[in-house]
C-alpha positions as a printed Julia matrix, in Angstrom:
386×3 Matrix{Float64}:
 12.69   94.45  39.04
 11.42   92.87  42.32
  7.94   95.12  41.0
  7.96   94.74  37.56
  8.5    90.42  38.85
  5.56   90.74  40.67
  3.82   92.5   38.1
  4.4    89.71  36.2
  3.07   86.97  38.16
 -0.42   88.34  38.15
 -3.37   86.4   36.69
 -5.69   88.83  36.09
 -4.56   90.33  32.26
 -6.43   93.52  32.32
 -4.59   94.94  35.63
 -1.34   92.49  34.67
 -1.16   95.23  31.69
 -2.66   98.26  33.45
  0.35   97.81  36.25
  3.11   97.33  33.23
  2.16  100.04  31.29
  1.83  102.07  34.74
  5.34  100.97  35.44
  7.06  101.78  31.7
  5.27  104.91  32.45
  7.01  105.39  36.05
 10.63  104.72  33.81
 10.73  107.17  31.63
  9.64  109.93  33.68
 12.58  108.19  35.95
 15.43  108.95  32.9
 13.58  111.63  32.29
 14.25  112.99  35.69
 18.17  112.14  36.18
 19.17  112.57  32.75
 17.12  116.44  33.06
 20.49  118.22  32.19
 21.61  116.71  29.51
 18.19  117.27  27.77
 17.8   120.8   27.91
 16.11  120.85  31.18
 12.83  119.88  29.61
 11.44  118.79  33.13
 11.96  121.75  34.62
 10.36  123.79  32.31
  7.04  121.5   33.05
  4.37  122.81  36.1
  5.16  120.72  39.17
  8.4   119.45  36.76
 11.04  120.13  39.46
  9.31  118.46  41.92
  9.45  114.65  39.93
 12.81  115.83  40.01
 13.22  115.84  43.19
 11.44  112.88  43.62
 13.29  110.78  42.08
 16.75  112.12  43.26
 15.66  111.69  46.8
 14.86  107.96  46.18
 17.45  107.22  43.96
 19.43  108.23  46.96
 18.08  106.71  49.81
 17.44  103.3   47.5
 20.44  103.35  46.53
 22.04  103.96  50.72
 18.84  101.54  51.25
 20.08   98.47  49.74
 23.15   98.63  50.23
 23.13   98.77  54.4
 20.39   96.03  53.73
 23.42   93.6   52.02
 26.4    94.8   54.77
 23.72   93.61  57.55
 22.6    89.97  55.78
 26.01   89.27  54.64
 27.39   90.15  58.09
 24.43   87.12  58.75
 25.5    85.32  55.73
 29.42   84.95  56.82
 27.94   84.4   60.73
 26.67   81.61  59.04
 29.23   80.0   57.77
 31.67   80.32  60.57
 29.14   78.91  62.69
 27.57   76.05  60.06
 29.28   72.97  62.33
 26.0    74.31  64.63
 22.06   73.31  64.29
 20.06   76.16  62.92
 19.71   78.49  65.03
 16.14   80.48  64.14
 15.73   83.45  66.86
 19.6    83.75  65.19
 18.56   83.92  61.87
 15.53   85.78  62.5
 17.08   88.66  63.95
 19.19   88.32  61.13
 16.34   89.12  58.86
 15.2    91.84  61.08
 18.62   94.04  61.52
 18.73   94.01  57.56
 15.14   95.77  57.56
 15.57   97.98  59.91
 18.67   99.39  58.0
 17.16   98.92  55.19
 14.78  102.12  56.15
 17.28  103.72  57.78
 18.15  106.14  54.96
 14.76  106.14  53.7
 13.48  107.78  57.49
 16.36  109.87  57.41
 15.97  111.35  53.72
 12.15  111.89  54.76
 13.76  113.55  57.51
 16.16  115.65  55.14
 13.65  116.7   53.08
 10.88  117.51  55.77
 12.54  119.45  58.46
 16.18  119.35  58.03
 16.58  121.31  55.1
 14.88  124.04  56.44
 15.88  124.54  59.96
 17.92  127.69  59.84
 20.83  127.7   62.37
 22.47  130.9   63.55
 26.3   129.55  63.54
 28.39  132.62  66.25
 31.86  133.01  65.19
 34.31  134.12  66.83
 37.38  134.58  63.96
 40.78  136.44  65.04
 42.12  138.7   62.55
 46.13  139.49  62.43
 46.53  143.56  62.31
 43.02  144.13  63.46
 42.3   147.68  64.43
 40.69  147.82  68.21
 38.21  150.24  66.84
 37.11  146.98  64.9
 37.83  144.4   67.97
 33.83  142.89  68.24
 33.25  143.9   63.94
 29.91  142.34  63.47
 29.41  140.64  60.15
 26.58  138.8   58.79
 26.69  136.38  55.91
 24.62  134.27  53.95
 25.09  132.26  50.72
 24.05  129.46  48.47
 20.34  129.93  48.59
 19.52  128.95  45.39
 15.93  130.08  45.65
 13.38  127.48  43.89
 10.34  125.1   43.95
 12.32  123.63  47.58
 13.73  127.28  48.91
 10.45  129.38  48.2
 10.31  133.71  48.24
  9.19  132.92  51.76
 11.85  131.46  53.29
 14.67  133.39  52.05
 12.4   136.25  54.15
 12.79  134.16  56.72
 16.27  134.26  56.72
 16.72  137.56  56.11
 15.1   138.43  58.92
 17.45  135.75  61.68
 20.56  137.52  59.88
 19.11  141.13  60.77
 17.52  140.28  64.58
 21.6   139.7   64.63
 22.48  143.32  64.2
 25.23  142.92  62.15
 27.41  145.9   61.24
 28.18  144.68  57.48
 25.52  142.27  55.65
 26.97  139.88  52.9
 26.11  137.26  50.52
 28.55  134.95  48.83
 27.25  134.33  45.64
 24.74  130.82  44.22
 21.17  133.14  44.79
 19.47  130.41  41.83
 20.53  126.98  40.74
 19.37  127.44  36.82
 18.52  130.33  34.84
 14.71  128.82  35.43
 15.17  130.16  39.15
 13.17  134.34  40.42
 16.89  135.97  40.74
 15.42  139.07  40.88
 13.14  137.25  44.04
 16.3   136.25  45.35
 18.07  139.71  45.73
 14.39  141.19  46.22
 14.36  140.02  49.68
 18.45  140.04  50.39
 17.98  143.97  49.61
 16.34  143.93  53.01
 19.0   143.45  54.75
 19.91  145.7   57.49
 23.38  146.49  58.31
 24.87  150.27  58.92
 28.01  149.34  56.16
 25.19  147.86  53.57
 24.84  144.85  51.73
 27.67  143.2   49.8
 28.24  139.83  47.95
 30.02  138.18  45.25
 28.98  135.89  42.14
 28.96  131.83  42.44
 29.38  128.94  40.37
 25.7   129.0   39.44
 25.3   132.44  37.98
 28.29  131.55  35.69
 25.67  128.0   34.49
 22.47  129.97  34.28
 24.67  132.85  32.41
 23.46  135.6   35.1
 25.9   136.84  37.04
 25.88  140.76  34.62
 22.07  140.35  35.82
 23.07  139.69  39.26
 24.82  142.89  39.3
 22.99  144.8   38.26
 19.99  144.11  40.27
 22.34  144.84  43.3
 23.32  148.39  41.78
 19.02  148.08  41.85
 18.1   147.13  45.36
 21.11  149.48  46.29
 23.27  146.89  47.0
 27.26  146.61  46.11
 27.77  142.83  43.94
 32.02  143.05  43.22
 33.04  141.16  41.04
 37.44  141.6   40.68
 36.24  145.35  42.52
 37.49  146.51  46.43
 36.3   149.46  48.45
 37.38  150.58  51.43
 34.6   150.69  54.38
 34.94  153.57  57.16
 34.42  152.1   60.66
 35.3   154.61  63.82
 37.78  156.3   62.93
 39.4   152.91  60.56
 39.16  151.17  57.32
 37.79  148.1   56.39
 39.2   146.81  52.86
 36.63  144.64  51.77
 37.26  142.53  47.95
 35.17  140.16  45.76
 35.39  138.32  42.89
 33.64  135.89  40.64
 33.56  132.31  41.08
 37.0   130.61  40.6
 37.24  128.19  38.95
 39.21  125.01  39.45
 39.73  121.24  37.86
 35.82  120.2   39.77
 33.45  122.65  37.6
 33.13  123.07  34.2
 34.77  125.7   31.65
 39.21  126.25  31.7
 40.95  127.14  35.4
 43.3   129.6   36.08
 45.08  130.72  38.63
 43.03  131.54  42.05
 42.32  134.91  42.06
 44.55  136.85  39.07
 44.5   140.43  39.03
 43.36  140.7   42.46
 46.77  141.53  44.18
 46.23  145.57  42.8
 42.82  145.44  45.44
 44.91  144.77  48.49
 45.06  147.23  51.07
 48.77  146.76  53.12
 47.77  149.29  56.17
 44.28  147.88  56.67
 42.62  144.65  57.09
 41.6   143.26  53.64
 38.45  140.52  54.13
 37.8   137.97  50.88
 34.67  137.38  49.36
 34.99  133.94  47.28
 32.56  131.72  46.66
 34.82  128.35  46.1
 36.75  128.09  49.26
 39.88  126.39  47.69
 40.63  130.05  46.53
 42.07  130.31  50.14
 45.47  128.92  49.7
 46.04  131.26  47.43
 44.44  134.94  49.41
 46.72  133.04  52.82
 49.73  133.83  50.52
 49.2   137.06  49.09
 48.38  138.09  52.43
 44.64  138.73  52.9
 44.08  137.87  56.45
 40.09  136.89  55.96
 38.04  134.36  53.42
 34.73  134.16  53.69
 32.91  130.9   51.46
 30.44  129.54  50.65
 29.54  126.66  47.79
 29.75  123.35  49.57
 27.15  123.06  51.96
 28.57  121.68  54.06
 28.3   118.45  51.84
 24.62  118.45  52.73
 24.69  115.19  54.24
 27.44  114.54  57.21
 27.69  111.13  58.36
 29.1   110.28  61.96
 30.24  106.84  62.83
 32.01  107.37  66.55
 34.22  110.5   66.32
 35.1   110.5   62.23
 32.17  111.62  59.65
 31.47  110.95  56.12
 30.82  114.52  54.19
 30.63  114.06  50.29
 32.48  118.22  49.98
 35.37  116.04  51.06
 35.63  115.35  47.88
 35.51  118.65  45.67
 37.93  120.42  49.16
 39.78  120.78  52.27
 37.52  123.7   53.28
 34.35  121.53  54.3
 32.64  123.88  56.6
 33.89  126.01  59.24
 36.36  127.97  60.53
 40.0   127.03  58.87
 43.6   129.12  59.05
 46.47  129.25  57.01
 49.79  130.57  57.98
 50.22  133.86  55.92
 52.39  135.09  52.88
 54.52  132.46  50.71
 54.92  129.42  52.64
 54.09  131.22  55.79
 56.76  133.13  55.49
 57.01  135.11  53.08
 56.12  138.73  52.44
 53.63  139.85  55.03
 53.13  136.74  56.51
 55.89  136.62  59.59
 54.22  134.29  61.3
 50.76  135.76  61.45
 48.04  133.6   60.03
 45.09  134.45  57.36
 41.49  132.84  58.4
 38.46  130.99  56.59
 35.57  130.49  56.9
 32.52  128.2   54.81
 29.47  128.99  55.25
 27.55  126.21  55.09
 24.39  127.65  53.35
 20.58  127.92  53.25
 19.32  126.38  50.34
 19.88  122.65  48.65
 20.68  121.02  45.53
 20.48  118.33  43.62
 18.64  116.52  46.07
 16.52  118.46  48.33
 16.96  117.34  51.36
 20.05  118.3   54.73
 20.95  115.55  56.66
 23.51  115.98  59.72
 24.08  119.78  58.31
 21.82  122.15  59.02
 21.15  125.58  56.98
 23.16  127.96  58.37
 22.98  132.39  59.17
 25.99  132.93  59.83
 27.67  135.5   62.76
 31.3   136.81  62.68
 32.7   138.59  65.35
 36.01  139.77  64.49
 38.96  139.69  67.77
 42.52  141.47  67.92
 44.99  138.26  67.46
């Protein structure tokens, strides 16, 4: 609106008309980009359309927070002025609040630019030791490399997926897992993503599960087939017993477990999984949605590996408190969590032991192509005897 008022004030009729037409065209592009999912991804199909959508979402997020920050500081200055209204006007104080408002308003713009240019591609290896109930001594020190939420596409090119795979291989894992969301929508190159994932190297192979975006893209079956073509296995309500140094590890994988925050019918988590659980060997569950952890712990699954949240993609820390949008959909935002095992923590398979969940912060982005305070993650989990 400020731009429109500035254009209207221009005295040259030709320049004013040209800028008004440009303003209207920009508004149309903005509306198309913002509502692209509801319009059948019309703009996504156009060359460079995803970059336009990304720029619009980036600008929208940054400008909203910029506006709020500016108004917050400006409002504080106005309130302070009311308090000291009896005093003579202090020009230096007025200038202080004015420039402080400008500074506060510019910070979200700078942060968004950094999150797009650097933060989203600054991969970090997260090394985590996980105490596991009932872990045989042969599995103490067993290493798992986890990738999740790759979202290959314009903002996650194939070369970047390859770089992440090479970093994971350098960790020399015993087992490699990928916990869903290989793509964002049906226009993304699923085949390229899985071809790069097939270069993961681990003695016990590479295993995976589907995420919610495979559902949205109607690509669950295609992902399963591509995994098989490349010598990997996508587990869909299945389990496999892996042999390691004379003992076994029971690996379970499920498709995305729907809950109230996703499209489609929601049901009881992990239906039909109980027969897949081993009572003799440790169980590891690959489930994209971390909200399945409550049910997994209740059923006696020792370790769950998930993704989905991206760690919120944006995290703001104020003093000793952190704020993440992922808190709106789950209590399990990122990192390692524990719950009592068995019904109410003391039922069958419980015995006072604890189940573990690790939530990977993901590799790619969705919605807004930025990461601020949440770096993309490659995880190396080392199992330890509890």
